[in-house]
C-alpha positions in Angstrom: -60.2 -32.5 -160.6 -56.8 -34.3 -160.8 -56.9 -37.7 -162.6 -60.4 -37.0 -163.7 -60.7 -33.9 -165.9 -57.4 -34.3 -167.7 -58.4 -37.9 -168.6 -61.6 -36.7 -170.2 -60.2 -33.8 -172.2 -61.9 -33.6 -175.6 -58.9 -32.4 -177.6 -56.6 -35.1 -176.2 -59.2 -37.7 -177.1 -59.3 -36.4 -180.6 -55.5 -36.6 -180.9 -55.6 -40.2 -179.7 -58.4 -41.1 -182.1 -56.3 -39.6 -185.0 -53.2 -41.5 -183.9 -55.2 -44.8 -183.7 -56.6 -44.2 -187.2 -53.2 -43.5 -188.6 -51.5 -46.5 -187.0 -54.3 -49.1 -187.4 -53.5 -51.2 -190.5 -56.5 -51.2 -192.8 -55.7 -54.7 -194.0 -56.2 -56.3 -190.6 -58.7 -56.4 -187.7 -57.8 -55.7 -184.1 -59.9 -57.6 -181.7 -59.3 -56.3 -178.2 -60.9 -57.8 -175.1 -61.7 -55.5 -172.2 -61.7 -58.0 -169.3 -63.4 -55.6 -166.9 -67.0 -54.3 -167.1 -65.7 -50.9 -165.9 -64.0 -50.6 -169.2 -67.1 -51.7 -171.1 -69.1 -48.9 -169.5 -66.4 -46.3 -170.2 -66.3 -47.4 -173.8 -70.0 -46.8 -174.3 -70.5 -43.9 -171.9 -67.9 -41.8 -173.7 -68.5 -43.1 -177.2 -64.9 -44.5 -177.5 -65.9 -47.2 -180.0 -67.3 -44.5 -182.3 -64.0 -42.6 -182.4 -62.1 -45.6 -183.6 -61.9 -47.1 -187.1 -64.2 -50.0 -187.9 -61.4 -52.5 -187.8 -60.7 -51.9 -184.1 -63.2 -54.0 -182.2 -63.8 -54.3 -178.5 -64.8 -57.7 -177.2 -66.6 -57.8 -173.9 -65.1 -60.2 -171.3 -66.2 -61.6 -167.9 -67.1 -58.1 -166.6 -67.4 -58.5 -162.9 -67.8 -61.1 -160.1 -71.6 -60.6 -160.0 -71.7 -61.4 -163.7 -69.8 -64.6 -163.5 -71.4 -65.9 -160.3 -73.3 -69.1 -161.2 -77.0 -69.3 -160.4 -76.5 -72.1 -157.9 -74.6 -69.8 -155.6 -77.6 -67.4 -155.4 -79.8 -70.5 -154.7 -77.4 -71.3 -151.8 -77.8 -67.8 -150.4 -81.6 -68.0 -150.6 -81.4 -71.3 -148.7 -79.4 -69.6 -146.0 -82.2 -67.1 -145.5 -85.2 -69.3 -145.9 -84.0 -72.5 -144.2 -81.5 -71.3 -141.7 -83.0 -67.9 -140.7 -79.7 -66.1 -140.9 -79.2 -62.3 -141.3 -77.6 -62.2 -144.8 -75.4 -59.2 -145.5 -74.9 -58.4 -149.2 -73.8 -55.8 -151.7 -76.8 -54.3 -153.6 -75.8 -55.7 -157.0 -76.7 -59.2 -155.8 -80.3 -58.4 -154.9 -81.8 -58.8 -158.4 -79.6 -61.5 -159.9 -82.0 -64.3 -161.1 -81.9 -67.6 -159.2 -83.7 -70.8 -160.0 -87.5 -71.1 -160.2 -87.8 -67.4 -160.9 -86.5 -66.5 -157.4 -84.0 -63.8 -156.4 -82.6 -62.4 -153.1 -84.9 -59.4 -153.6 -88.0 -61.7 -153.7 -86.7 -63.6 -150.7 -86.3 -60.3 -148.9 -89.9 -59.3 -149.9 -91.1 -62.6 -148.5 -89.7 -61.8 -145.1 -86.1 -62.9 -145.3 -83.6 -60.8 -143.2 -81.4 -59.6 -146.0 -79.4 -56.4 -145.4 -77.5 -54.3 -147.9 -74.2 -53.1 -146.7 -71.3 -50.9 -148.0 -68.4 -52.7 -146.4 -67.3 -55.7 -144.4 -67.2 -53.6 -141.3 -71.0 -53.1 -141.6 -71.4 -56.9 -141.5 -69.3 -57.2 -138.4 -71.3 -54.5 -136.6 -74.5 -56.3 -137.4 -73.0 -59.5 -135.9 -72.0 -57.6 -132.8 -75.4 -56.0 -132.5 -77.3 -59.3 -132.9 -75.4 -61.8 -130.8 -78.4 -64.2 -130.8 -78.6 -64.4 -134.6 -76.4 -66.0 -137.2 -74.9 -63.3 -139.5 -73.5 -64.4 -142.9 -71.6 -62.0 -145.2 -72.0 -62.9 -148.9 -68.3 -62.3 -149.8 -67.8 -61.7 -153.5 -65.3 -60.1 -155.7 -62.1 -60.4 -157.7 -58.8 -59.7 -155.9 -59.8 -56.1 -155.3 -62.3 -56.9 -152.6 -60.7 -59.9 -151.1 -58.3 -58.1 -148.7 -61.2 -56.4 -146.8 -62.9 -59.8 -146.3 -59.6 -61.2 -145.0 -59.5 -58.2 -142.5 -63.0 -58.9 -141.4 -62.2 -62.6 -140.8 -59.2 -61.7 -138.7 -61.2 -59.2 -136.7 -64.0 -61.6 -136.1 -61.5 -64.1 -134.8 -59.8 -61.6 -132.5 -63.2 -60.4 -131.2 -64.5 -63.9 -130.7 -67.6 -63.4 -132.9 -69.2 -66.8 -132.8 -72.2 -65.8 -134.8 -70.4 -64.4 -137.9 -69.4 -66.3 -141.0 -68.9 -65.7 -144.7 -70.3 -67.3 -147.8 -67.1 -67.1 -149.9 -67.3 -66.4 -153.6 -64.0 -64.6 -154.2 -62.6 -65.5 -157.6 -59.2 -65.0 -159.4 -58.7 -63.0 -162.6 -55.7 -64.8 -164.1 -57.6 -68.1 -163.9 -60.5 -66.7 -165.9 -58.1 -65.3 -168.5 -56.5 -68.7 -168.9 -59.9 -70.4 -169.2 -60.9 -68.0 -172.0 -57.6 -68.7 -173.9 -57.8 -72.4 -173.3 -61.5 -72.9 -174.3 -62.2 -75.8 -176.7 -63.7 -73.2 -179.1 -61.6 -70.1 -178.2 -62.8 -66.6 -179.1 -60.5 -64.8 -181.6 -58.7 -62.3 -179.4 -55.6 -60.3 -180.4 -54.9 -58.5 -177.1 -56.3 -57.7 -173.7 -57.1 -54.5 -171.8 -56.1 -55.7 -168.4 -58.2 -54.7 -165.4 -57.0 -51.8 -163.4 -58.3 -52.1 -159.8 -57.5 -55.9 -159.7 -54.0 -55.1 -160.9 -53.4 -52.6 -158.1 -53.5 -55.7 -155.9 -51.8 -58.5 -158.0 -49.5 -56.2 -160.0 -48.8 -56.4 -163.7 -46.4 -59.3 -163.3 -49.4 -61.6 -162.8 -50.1 -61.4 -166.6 -46.6 -62.0 -167.9 -47.1 -65.7 -168.3 -50.1 -65.1 -170.6 -48.1 -62.7 -172.8 -45.3 -65.2 -173.0 -47.2 -68.5 -173.4 -50.2 -67.4 -175.5 -48.3 -64.6 -177.4 -51.0 -62.1 -176.5 -50.2 -58.4 -175.7 -51.7 -57.1 -172.5 -52.0 -53.5 -171.4 -53.2 -52.6 -167.9 -55.7 -49.9 -168.5 -57.3 -47.3 -166.3 -61.0 -46.6 -166.3 -61.1 -43.1 -167.7 -61.8 -42.6 -171.5 -58.3 -41.4 -172.3 -56.9 -44.4 -170.4 -58.9 -46.8 -172.6 -57.9 -45.0 -175.8 -54.2 -44.8 -174.9 -54.2 -48.5 -173.9 -55.9 -49.4 -177.2 -53.2 -47.5 -179.1 -50.5 -49.3 -177.1 -52.0 -52.7 -178.0 -52.2 -51.7 -181.7 -48.6 -50.7 -181.7 -47.6 -54.1 -180.1 -49.7 -56.0 -182.7 -48.2 -54.0 -185.6 -44.7 -55.0 -184.5 -45.5 -58.6 -183.5 -44.8 -57.9 -179.9 -46.5 -59.7 -177.0 -45.6 -58.0 -173.7 -47.3 -56.7 -170.6 -47.4 -52.9 -170.6 -48.8 -50.7 -167.8 -50.7 -47.6 -168.9 -52.2 -47.2 -165.4 -48.9 -46.3 -163.8 -50.5 -43.9 -161.4 -51.9 -46.8 -159.5 -50.4 -50.1 -160.7 -46.9 -51.4 -160.1 -45.3 -54.6 -161.4 -45.4 -56.3 -157.9 -48.8 -54.9 -156.8 -49.8 -54.5 -153.2 -47.5 -57.0 -151.4 -49.2 -56.4 -148.0 -52.6 -57.2 -149.4 -51.3 -60.3 -151.1 -49.8 -61.5 -147.8 -53.0 -60.9 -146.0 -55.0 -62.8 -148.6 -52.6 -65.7 -148.4 -52.8 -65.8 -144.6 -56.6 -66.1 -144.5 -57.4 -67.9 -147.8 -56.2 -70.8 -149.9 -57.2 -72.1 -153.4 -60.3 -74.2 -154.1 -59.7 -77.2 -156.2 -62.2 -75.8 -158.7 -65.1 -73.3 -158.9 -67.9 -72.8 -161.3 -68.0 -69.6 -163.3 -71.1 -68.5 -165.3 -70.3 -68.9 -169.0 -66.9 -70.5 -168.3 -67.8 -73.6 -166.4 -65.7 -75.3 -163.8 -62.2 -73.7 -163.6 -59.5 -75.3 -161.6 -57.7 -73.2 -158.9 -59.9 -70.2 -159.8 -61.4 -69.3 -156.5 -60.6 -69.0 -152.8 -61.8 -70.6 -149.6 -60.9 -70.0 -145.9 -57.9 -71.8 -144.6 -58.4 -74.6 -142.0 -57.5 -72.3 -139.0 -60.4 -70.0 -140.0 -62.8 -72.7 -141.1 -65.2 -71.8 -138.2 -66.1 -68.7 -140.2 -67.0 -70.7 -143.3 -70.8 -70.6 -143.9 -70.6 -73.5 -146.4 -69.3 -75.7 -143.6 -71.3 -74.3 -140.8 -74.6 -74.7 -142.6 -73.5 -77.7 -144.8 -74.5 -76.0 -148.0 -74.8 -78.3 -151.0 -73.3 -77.7 -154.4 -76.3 -76.7 -156.6 -76.1 -77.0 -160.4 -78.7 -74.6 -162.0 -79.4 -73.7 -165.6 -79.6 -70.2 -166.9 -82.8 -68.8 -168.2 -83.7 -70.2 -171.6 -82.7 -67.9 -174.4 -80.4 -65.8 -172.2 -77.0 -65.3 -173.9 -75.2 -64.0 -170.8 -72.9 -67.1 -170.6 -71.7 -66.6 -174.2 -71.4 -62.8 -173.6 -69.1 -63.4 -170.6 -66.6 -65.4 -172.6 -66.6 -63.0 -175.5 -68.4 -65.4 -177.9 -71.4 -63.1 -178.4 -72.4 -59.4 -177.9 -75.5 -58.3 -175.9 -77.2 -57.3 -179.2 -77.0 -61.0 -180.3 -79.4 -61.9 -177.5 -83.1 -61.9 -178.5 -84.2 -61.2 -174.9 -82.3 -57.9 -174.7 -84.6 -54.9 -174.4 -87.7 -57.1 -174.8 -88.3 -59.4 -171.8 -84.9 -58.6 -170.3 -84.7 -55.1 -168.9 -83.1 -53.7 -165.7 -86.5 -54.0 -164.1 -86.9 -57.6 -165.2 -83.4 -59.0 -165.7 -83.0 -62.5 -167.2 -79.3 -62.7 -166.5 -76.6 -61.2 -164.4 -75.2 -59.1 -167.3 -78.2 -56.9 -167.1 -78.2 -56.7 -163.3 -74.6 -55.7 -162.5 -73.6 -52.1 -162.6 -70.6 -53.3 -164.6 -72.5 -55.8 -166.8 -72.2 -55.6 -170.6 -76.0 -55.8 -171.2 -76.5 -53.0 -168.6 -74.0 -50.9 -170.6 -75.9 -51.4 -173.8 -79.2 -50.5 -172.1 -77.8 -47.5 -170.3 -76.1 -45.9 -173.3 -78.6 -46.7 -176.0 -76.8 -49.5 -177.8 -79.6 -52.0 -178.1 -79.1 -52.0 -181.8 -75.3 -51.9 -181.7 -75.3 -48.6 -183.6 -72.1 -46.4 -183.8 -72.7 -42.8 -183.0 -70.3 -39.8 -182.9 -70.3 -38.9 -179.3 -67.8 -38.1 -176.6 -68.8 -36.8 -173.2 -66.5 -34.2 -171.8 
């Protein structure tokens, strides 16, 4: 299958592994942060870490929007269901994310809340049309990749005169999180970044150029297949060996420098920047999330239902916040694999299909062992 089989070819992987071993300087360590959880899962699913020398280390980053969503936003969603009797439309990853007081959307649904799992924003619009006497709220979440479909849904709701439809907006911005990681009071030691691929199809590789220039960190936009990750790692190592700090694009089959200009225009038409937004593990980050513009404010669930800002603490002992900013690994968490499992998650890193803890669980890395494995 084009763009699948050839990016999982065993002999090419071995050639790349040999090239990395030859070019990695034994007298230094290479600490590479993979920003996206899709890369984390590729690294462990295909045993990429085991093919690389010990001085090449992957650092897990924010992962995905579900991972970085603060607990208070889940509390808000539960309030919508329990106190305002709305039909809440969500993506399935959100169901089991822990909320305050041991609650979750799954438990709210089990208690009679009308929570419906959907596959697209169009499903939420159809539910609103089919239930004109009920308030329907779409839990809008995602980085720049999933923001354009939400913008389309808002415009369609406006054109169709859907008075019972609104969104609970939790769309966040990748560059802001990258800046927060680099500007942290106690920053994690990072030599370079594997830039997210799907996000970059929207915002383009140019969005990262300021980080390479200002922070002197090389960034390589990497695809999600195993050979993508390995080639991107080699490109980062070559930059570091020659003291370069540029944005390079390994994922040229999908990403351009300018990105999807039409999608960017659509996002800008419907959304504007929030002054600040809370990220799990990273705290309040200025200009890091989106809200609806004034001319679409009638579709803003936070305004319609006057949702309060809720500050909630993570489960005691859960290291998910530290994992999300790269300060710790899942194996550093004492809860991993004991009280925290996919059936009983203590944090969003175990819930999300792109979470780092879920990757360690799924691919047998609970003890952080290196094994010689590559799936074809």
